Wavefront OBJ file of the C-alpha trace (Angstrom):
o trace
v 0.000 0.000 0.000
v 1.347 3.474 -0.771
v 2.813 5.499 2.082
v -0.095 7.824 2.711
v -2.482 8.890 5.430
v -6.209 8.472 5.069
v -9.637 8.390 6.594
v -11.401 5.051 6.312
v -15.048 4.158 5.679
v -17.124 1.052 5.067
v -20.037 1.432 2.624
v -22.941 -0.855 1.876
v -24.177 -0.324 -1.691
v -27.112 2.078 -1.707
v -27.413 1.885 2.069
v -25.480 3.054 5.132
v -21.832 4.012 5.631
v -19.751 3.883 8.791
v -16.465 5.639 9.571
v -13.653 3.465 10.940
v -12.288 5.178 14.078
v -8.668 5.053 15.227
v -9.487 2.207 17.650
v -10.834 0.112 14.764
v -14.068 -1.835 14.228
v -15.198 -5.327 15.217
v -17.676 -7.253 13.032
v -19.585 -10.255 14.343
v -22.816 -11.616 15.811
v -22.049 -10.576 19.396
v -24.263 -7.659 20.452
v -21.262 -5.650 21.649
v -19.616 -5.677 18.193
v -19.390 -2.379 16.321
v -21.168 -3.970 13.347
v -23.575 -6.709 14.481
v -24.014 -9.217 11.656
v -27.479 -10.729 11.181
v -26.455 -13.930 9.410
v -26.399 -17.121 11.474
v -23.340 -18.168 9.453
v -21.293 -15.343 10.942
v -19.128 -16.018 13.999
v -19.519 -14.210 17.300
v -16.398 -12.237 16.284
v -16.004 -12.511 12.507
v -13.333 -9.918 11.703
v -11.523 -6.840 12.962
v -10.542 -3.744 10.996
v -7.669 -1.774 12.518
v -6.006 1.418 11.229
v -2.223 1.090 11.505
v 0.615 3.272 10.266
v 1.018 0.817 7.381
v -2.628 0.989 6.303
v -6.037 -0.454 7.122
v -5.560 -4.000 8.378
v -8.206 -6.749 8.242
v -7.900 -9.643 10.698
v -10.122 -12.652 9.903
v -11.376 -14.472 13.010
v -14.535 -16.263 11.886
v -15.229 -19.955 11.409
v -16.699 -19.217 7.973
v -14.430 -17.208 5.663
v -14.031 -13.478 5.346
v -13.129 -12.583 1.769
v -11.517 -9.544 0.132
v -12.377 -9.118 -3.546
v -13.434 -12.777 -3.611
v -10.214 -14.131 -2.063
v -10.379 -15.747 1.370
v -8.339 -13.987 4.059
v -6.512 -16.601 6.127
v -5.226 -14.326 8.890
v -4.343 -10.675 8.111
v -4.243 -8.452 5.070
v -3.915 -4.743 4.275
v -6.887 -3.300 2.405
v -6.711 -1.089 -0.653
v -9.124 1.693 -1.523
v -12.346 0.367 -3.100
v -11.715 -3.200 -1.880
v -14.793 -5.337 -1.242
v -14.934 -7.050 2.157
v -17.331 -10.002 2.184
v -18.527 -11.493 5.467
v -21.358 -14.012 5.903
v -24.617 -12.369 4.901
v -23.321 -9.051 3.557
v -20.436 -7.134 2.010
v -18.861 -3.705 2.356
v -16.784 -1.471 0.109
v -13.712 0.174 1.638
v -13.042 3.870 1.059
v -9.624 5.246 1.948
v -9.522 9.009 1.483
v -5.894 10.218 1.323
v -4.657 13.060 3.448
v -2.232 15.777 2.490
v 1.481 14.983 2.430
v 2.658 17.017 5.440
v 2.033 14.182 7.911
v 3.850 11.361 6.098
v 6.072 10.131 8.879
v 6.742 6.928 10.775
v 7.035 7.523 14.496
v 8.835 5.876 17.385
v 9.414 6.620 21.063
v 12.854 6.428 22.666
v 13.221 5.910 26.453
v 16.485 6.655 28.325
v 17.914 3.260 27.291
v 18.225 4.613 23.748
v 16.232 1.779 22.182
v 13.548 2.994 19.760
v 10.058 1.463 19.886
v 8.121 1.918 16.663
v 4.511 3.089 16.845
v 3.286 0.766 14.135
v 0.027 0.016 15.946
v -2.061 2.631 17.659
v -3.360 3.266 20.276
v -0.092 2.779 22.181
v -0.009 3.246 25.967
v 3.082 4.144 27.986
v 3.055 3.884 31.773
v 3.983 1.844 34.797
v 1.372 -0.901 34.467
v 1.806 -4.443 33.150
v -1.121 -3.684 30.807
v 0.715 -0.768 29.139
v 2.430 -1.399 25.799
v 5.674 0.181 27.038
v 6.324 -0.044 30.776
v 8.604 2.481 32.491
v 9.522 2.341 36.166
v 8.193 5.292 38.127
v 5.580 6.307 35.559
v 1.901 6.291 36.586
v -0.196 3.449 35.226
v -1.427 4.348 31.725
v 0.330 7.720 31.941
v -0.104 8.625 28.257
v -1.897 7.149 25.280
v -0.694 7.745 21.726
v -3.568 7.834 19.240
v -3.917 7.832 15.467
v -5.123 11.302 14.532
v -6.012 11.967 10.922
v -2.568 11.112 9.595
v -0.625 12.182 12.680
v -0.153 10.964 16.248
v -1.815 12.574 19.265
v -0.581 12.439 22.859
v -3.328 12.187 25.481
v -2.211 12.635 29.096
v -3.987 10.398 31.623
v -1.954 11.836 34.496
v -0.235 15.148 35.207
v 3.144 15.244 33.453
v 5.408 17.380 31.303
v 5.763 17.914 27.583
v 9.129 19.512 26.840
v 9.226 22.528 29.159
v 5.468 22.715 29.780
v 3.435 21.248 32.602
v 0.560 19.172 31.201
v -2.595 18.434 33.179
v -4.479 15.159 33.085
v -6.740 15.238 30.025
v -4.419 17.385 27.911
v -4.189 16.448 24.237
v -1.363 17.584 21.950
v -0.232 16.491 18.500
v 3.141 14.759 18.542
v 6.092 16.599 17.012
v 9.587 15.431 16.248
v 11.889 15.566 19.307
v 9.041 16.023 21.813
v 9.990 14.871 25.327
v 7.221 13.363 27.469
v 8.187 13.213 31.113
v 6.857 11.698 34.347
v 8.724 11.279 37.642
v 11.926 12.643 36.121
v 12.049 10.046 33.327
v 11.432 11.218 29.757
v 10.810 9.487 26.456
v 11.600 11.208 23.178
v 9.329 11.224 20.138
v 11.201 10.605 16.924
v 10.097 10.884 13.320
v 11.932 8.189 11.380
v 10.691 9.274 7.930
v 9.123 12.325 6.375
v 9.395 15.828 7.726
v 6.682 16.789 10.224
v 6.051 20.416 10.991
v 7.688 21.979 14.008
v 4.943 24.273 15.293
v 1.195 24.341 15.793
v 0.829 26.479 12.664
v 0.234 24.427 9.539
v 2.659 24.865 6.709
v 2.023 25.211 3.004
v -1.565 24.816 1.841
v -2.864 22.491 4.548
v -5.836 23.804 6.495
v -9.537 24.536 6.062
v -10.732 25.325 2.557
v -14.454 25.525 3.333
v -16.357 25.431 6.598
v -20.030 25.736 7.548
v -21.067 26.228 11.170
v -24.786 25.594 11.733
v -26.394 26.427 15.082
v -28.559 23.669 16.593
v -30.871 23.842 19.638
v -28.234 22.246 21.893
v -24.989 22.974 20.054
v -23.865 23.190 16.436
v -23.007 21.125 13.381
v -19.642 21.661 11.752
v -19.104 20.742 8.086
v -15.421 20.949 7.140
v -13.576 20.512 3.878
v -9.811 20.462 4.242
v -7.342 21.383 1.533
v -6.510 18.490 -0.738
v -9.704 16.589 0.104
v -12.991 16.261 -1.754
v -14.965 14.829 1.123
v -16.774 16.982 3.683
v -16.246 16.003 7.317
v -19.163 16.516 9.672
v -19.262 16.622 13.479
v -21.934 17.738 15.925
v -20.616 19.868 18.783
v -22.083 20.111 22.273
v -23.179 23.554 23.452
v -19.924 24.596 25.140
v -17.721 23.336 22.297
v -20.040 25.108 19.868
v -19.557 28.381 21.766
v -15.794 27.951 21.569
v -15.711 27.276 17.818
v -18.391 29.918 17.220
v -16.298 32.509 19.076
v -13.336 31.729 16.796
v -15.505 32.060 13.676
v -17.438 35.148 14.845
v -14.990 36.909 17.157
v -15.716 40.271 18.816
v -15.124 43.530 17.000
v -11.529 44.125 16.039
v -10.919 40.489 15.049
v -11.901 38.382 12.072
v -12.165 34.616 11.606
v -8.666 33.203 11.206
v -7.043 35.769 13.524
v -5.340 34.747 16.744
v -7.975 35.435 19.413
v -6.576 36.116 22.920
v -8.008 34.145 25.836
v -9.286 37.273 27.563
v -11.375 37.952 24.455
v -12.565 34.338 24.103
v -13.635 33.913 27.750
v -16.600 36.364 27.753
v -17.597 35.164 24.274
v -17.730 31.535 25.443
v -19.208 32.005 28.904
v -20.476 35.478 29.859
v -19.248 39.005 30.417
v -19.429 38.484 34.205
v -17.747 35.091 34.185
v -14.914 34.356 36.590
v -13.434 31.869 34.136
v -9.695 31.893 33.509
v -7.165 30.658 30.969
v -7.224 27.305 32.790
v -10.900 26.908 31.818
v -10.034 27.710 28.189
v -7.293 25.076 28.239
v -9.659 22.447 29.674
v -12.289 23.249 27.036
v -9.663 22.977 24.287
v -8.403 19.653 25.698
v -11.945 18.271 25.573
v -12.576 19.659 22.101
v -9.319 18.147 20.831
v -10.218 14.756 22.332
v -13.704 14.917 20.799
v -12.314 15.719 17.344
v -9.770 12.895 17.602
v -12.494 10.397 18.443
v -14.363 11.586 15.374
v -11.361 11.038 13.103
v -10.266 14.671 12.766
v -6.764 15.910 13.570
v -7.443 19.021 15.698
v -4.239 20.665 14.461
v -5.832 20.871 11.001
v -8.774 22.875 12.359
v -7.334 25.283 14.919
v -3.938 26.293 16.281
v -2.942 27.240 19.814
v 0.450 27.912 21.315
v 1.464 25.154 23.689
v 1.680 27.629 26.548
v -1.750 28.957 25.607
v -2.755 32.583 25.346
v -4.503 32.700 21.958
v -6.213 30.438 19.441
v -7.260 30.669 15.793
v -9.151 28.712 13.166
v -6.810 27.585 10.390
v -8.548 29.174 7.410
v -6.546 29.236 4.190
v -6.367 32.453 2.144
v -9.535 32.650 0.054
v -11.302 29.992 2.106
v -15.033 30.192 2.795
v -16.388 30.158 6.360
v -20.158 30.385 6.816
v -22.134 30.660 10.054
v -25.855 29.893 9.774
l 1 2 3 4 5 6 7 8 9 10 11 12 13 14 15 16 17 18 19 20 21 22 23 24 25 26 27 28 29 30 31 32 33 34 35 36 37 38 39 40 41 42 43 44 45 46 47 48 49 50 51 52 53 54 55 56 57 58 59 60 61 62 63 64 65 66 67 68 69 70 71 72 73 74 75 76 77 78 79 80 81 82 83 84 85 86 87 88 89 90 91 92 93 94 95 96 97 98 99 100 101 102 103 104 105 106 107 108 109 110 111 112 113 114 115 116 117 118 119 120 121 122 123 124 125 126 127 128 129 130 131 132 133 134 135 136 137 138 139 140 141 142 143 144 145 146 147 148 149 150 151 152 153 154 155 156 157 158 159 160 161 162 163 164 165 166 167 168 169 170 171 172 173 174 175 176 177 178 179 180 181 182 183 184 185 186 187 188 189 190 191 192 193 194 195 196 197 198 199 200 201 202 203 204 205 206 207 208 209 210 211 212 213 214 215 216 217 218 219 220 221 222 223 224 225 226 227 228 229 230 231 232 233 234 235 236 237 238 239 240 241 242 243 244 245 246 247 248 249 250 251 252 253 254 255 256 257 258 259 260 261 262 263 264 265 266 267 268 269 270 271 272 273 274 275 276 277 278 279 280 281 282 283 284 285 286 287 288 289 290 291 292 293 294 295 296 297 298 299 300 301 302 303 304 305 306 307 308 309 310 311 312 313 314 315 316 317 318 319 320 321 322 323 324 325 326 327 328
């Protein structure tokens, strides 16, 4: 499969479609599967689809065969765009929508021993527990989780720690950058890009960013329709009320600012909450953490939508020159 980054979907002809999240999908007859198969010929767990840094991987687990383009899958295979996945009772077509080239990199983490551990399968947990993928003495259990994020890798902190020179609170989410140092209890691991050339700041380079965006108010929040540069598809997410206020404040900032400008926290706070609010920059950071996590779970790299300095202070929507942003 070509070295590219993608979003992944399963389509049933003329019927429904389902996005494949970073954690993957399980198909089978068990009621807790992501796709519950109706056919009695299907196994309780028939197959698993898992995004990896190499591509979309299919693992066949059923008693009766899972086929790709008519060929039985014995164990594992990587799926190409437009492949047909046949399971007992139904079939799906795979759609892999390529991302832009800025994120083409293979990542690893390097603990103090100097040995590099490749992040070929995500999520990848680092901590002090025997259930973590990489165990480090002194680290809290499940300290951080590394997640696939729309062609990049996100770091989610499950305990208070440090990222480079910044203190990071539990719940913080940041996109991984080359030479990042993640530290707990005085022990740091280094992020390393082993191929490609990732960007060095939160500001996107070149022509990556939002080409067209529509923000539609709903009774309890808002719907966001986004088209990124280099993509034909439109991504859609529904935001809760507080997240909608945050994104709405970036798109319709107070007088003196326009959408795409860096909006200072002291301007955002009354726009998100109220003019008499006692909220602080800490509250803005928490809201951004939660918005980042929500976007990640919906298959969108938050660094493609908005940019914020790691030490905070101001935030902006990443609108390209000539892009169209509509609020309705």
